[in-house]
C-alpha positions in Angstrom: 36.9 -1.0 100.5 38.2 1.7 98.2 41.9 2.2 98.1 41.7 5.9 97.1 40.0 9.0 98.5 37.1 9.8 96.2 35.5 13.1 95.6 32.3 11.5 94.5 30.5 8.1 94.8 27.9 6.2 92.8 24.5 6.3 94.6 24.4 2.5 94.5 27.6 2.1 96.5 26.4 4.6 99.1 23.1 2.8 99.4 25.0 -0.5 99.9 27.4 1.0 102.4 24.7 2.7 104.5 21.8 0.3 104.2 19.4 3.1 103.5 16.2 2.0 101.6 15.9 3.3 98.1 12.5 4.7 99.0 14.2 6.9 101.6 16.8 8.0 99.1 14.0 9.0 96.7 12.2 11.0 99.4 15.4 12.8 100.4 16.4 13.6 96.8 13.0 14.8 95.6 12.6 17.1 98.6 16.0 18.7 98.3 17.6 17.1 101.4 20.3 15.4 99.4 21.6 16.7 96.0 22.3 14.1 93.3 24.7 14.7 90.4 25.8 13.2 87.1 29.1 13.2 85.3 29.4 14.9 81.9 32.2 15.4 79.5 32.5 18.4 77.2 28.8 19.0 77.2 27.6 22.1 75.5 25.6 24.3 77.9 24.0 27.7 77.9 24.6 29.6 81.1 23.7 33.0 82.4 21.8 34.9 85.0 18.1 35.5 85.3 15.9 38.2 86.8 12.3 37.9 87.9 10.1 40.4 86.2 6.7 39.3 87.5 5.3 36.6 89.8 5.5 33.9 87.1 7.9 35.3 84.6 11.7 35.5 84.4 14.1 37.2 82.0 17.2 35.3 81.0 20.5 36.9 80.1 23.1 34.5 78.7 26.8 35.0 79.2 28.6 36.1 76.0 30.9 33.1 75.7 29.4 29.6 75.0 30.2 27.1 77.7 31.3 23.5 77.8 30.8 21.5 80.9 33.1 18.7 82.1 32.7 17.2 85.6 29.9 16.8 88.0 26.6 18.5 87.2 23.9 18.8 89.9 20.4 17.6 89.1 17.2 19.4 90.0 14.9 17.8 92.6 12.4 17.0 89.8 14.9 15.3 87.5 16.3 13.3 90.4 12.8 12.2 91.3 12.0 11.1 87.7 15.3 9.1 87.4 14.7 7.3 90.7 11.0 6.7 89.9 11.2 5.7 86.2 14.8 4.5 85.8 15.8 7.4 83.5 14.8 10.8 82.2 15.9 13.4 79.7 17.6 16.3 81.5 17.5 19.8 79.9 18.6 21.9 82.9 21.0 21.5 85.7 20.9 23.0 89.2 22.6 26.4 89.2 23.5 29.1 91.7 20.8 31.5 92.9 19.6 33.8 90.1 21.7 31.8 87.5 20.8 29.1 85.1 22.6 26.3 83.3 20.7 24.5 80.4 21.8 21.8 78.0 22.4 23.6 74.7 19.9 22.8 71.9 22.7 21.3 69.8 23.6 18.8 72.6 20.0 17.5 73.3 18.8 15.1 74.3 20.8 14.1 77.3 19.3 11.0 79.0 20.6 9.9 82.4 19.8 6.6 84.1 19.6 5.4 87.7 23.1 3.9 87.5 24.5 7.3 86.4 23.5 9.0 89.7 26.4 10.2 91.9 26.9 11.8 95.3 29.6 14.4 96.0 31.7 13.6 99.1 29.9 16.5 100.9 26.5 15.1 100.0 27.5 11.6 101.2 28.5 13.0 104.5 25.3 14.9 104.8 23.3 11.8 104.0 25.2 9.7 106.5 24.7 12.5 109.1 20.9 12.4 108.4 20.8 8.6 108.9 22.9 8.8 112.0 20.7 11.5 113.5 17.6 9.3 113.0 19.2 6.2 114.5 19.1 5.5 118.2 22.6 6.3 119.6 24.8 3.4 120.6 26.6 3.3 123.9 29.9 3.2 122.0 29.2 6.3 119.8 31.3 9.2 121.1 29.3 11.9 119.3 25.6 12.1 118.5 23.4 15.0 117.4 19.9 15.9 116.3 19.3 17.1 112.7 20.0 20.8 113.4 22.9 20.1 115.9 21.0 22.1 118.5 21.2 19.0 120.8 24.5 17.1 120.9 26.1 14.5 123.1 29.8 14.1 123.2 31.5 11.4 125.3 28.2 10.9 127.3 27.9 14.7 128.0 24.7 16.3 126.6 24.8 20.0 125.5 22.1 22.3 124.2 23.3 24.8 121.6 22.2 28.1 120.1 22.0 28.5 116.3 25.5 30.0 115.8 27.1 27.5 118.2 25.3 24.6 116.4 26.5 25.9 113.0 30.1 25.8 114.3 29.8 22.4 115.8 28.2 21.1 112.6 31.2 22.3 110.5 33.6 20.7 112.9 31.7 17.4 112.7 31.7 17.4 108.9 35.4 18.1 109.0 36.0 15.2 111.4 34.0 12.8 109.2 36.1 14.0 106.2 39.3 13.2 108.0 40.4 16.8 108.3 39.3 17.8 111.8 41.3 21.0 112.5 39.6 24.2 111.2 40.4 27.9 111.4 38.3 29.5 114.1 37.7 32.8 112.2 36.6 30.9 109.1 34.2 28.7 111.2 32.7 31.9 112.7 32.3 33.6 109.4 30.6 30.6 107.8 28.3 30.3 110.8 27.2 34.0 110.4 28.8 35.2 113.5 30.2 38.8 113.9 32.6 37.6 116.6 36.3 36.9 116.0 36.8 34.4 118.8 35.3 30.9 119.3 35.3 31.4 123.1 33.1 34.5 122.7 30.2 32.6 121.2 30.4 29.8 123.7 30.5 32.0 126.8 27.1 30.8 127.8 28.4 27.2 127.9 31.4 27.9 130.2 32.8 24.5 131.0 31.0 22.8 128.2 33.2 24.4 125.6 36.3 22.4 126.6 34.2 19.2 126.6 33.0 20.0 123.0 35.9 21.7 121.3 39.7 21.5 121.4 42.1 24.3 120.5 45.7 23.9 119.3 46.4 27.4 120.7 47.2 28.8 117.3 43.7 29.5 116.0 42.7 26.0 114.9 39.8 24.0 116.5 38.3 20.5 116.3 35.6 18.5 118.0 36.9 16.8 121.2 36.2 13.3 119.7 38.9 10.8 120.6 40.8 9.5 117.6 40.2 5.8 116.9 42.6 3.6 118.7 45.2 2.1 116.3 44.6 -1.4 115.2 46.6 -4.1 117.0 49.6 -5.3 115.1 49.0 -8.5 113.1 52.5 -9.6 113.7 53.1 -11.6 116.9 55.5 -10.2 119.5 58.9 -11.8 119.4 
């Protein structure tokens, strides 16, 4: 067990911890369901934005200043597939934001990454574990279960069907719970879920009594899933 809180994990240790088959990891990565990353140090990259000028052609406009990348770089689905299938591949481009690009500079090529270089950000590990849990039959002792889009959830034995905005809020709260930081600002939750409402209670009006079964409020604008905290471990020291 790790003694520190990591921001990323090797893919191998996540596979060992979850028991997911490598074939399933490959499927999820090559279809964009889980994003794999690699760690780079002072890597020269060319970055900029791009604009589509025809159906099959894009114009690229580099930023004025050359860039050096240190830290996690996200792989494309294709490169993740090639590394998992062949054991390694030469990477020339990293995953960038919409309408942007990030390429390994010519002077820094080639950059070869191997299977053992593959990493998962903390958020991606949580997403992978959530996908595995959603596919696994729920156990009687699991306080919270959900389907892949969180439209059907069960908390403490109580089943609830949710609309898309409601499901987006519950998903955020579940991810926060798994990350060990369960309390979240209500307005931020609503904004990230795409709601125009300013109050959590407004979007759960249709659920009436279900809201209190699902979500707890601290009365000061913070909310969390109503999942009981794990009971503290019994003391190892005998009572005197």
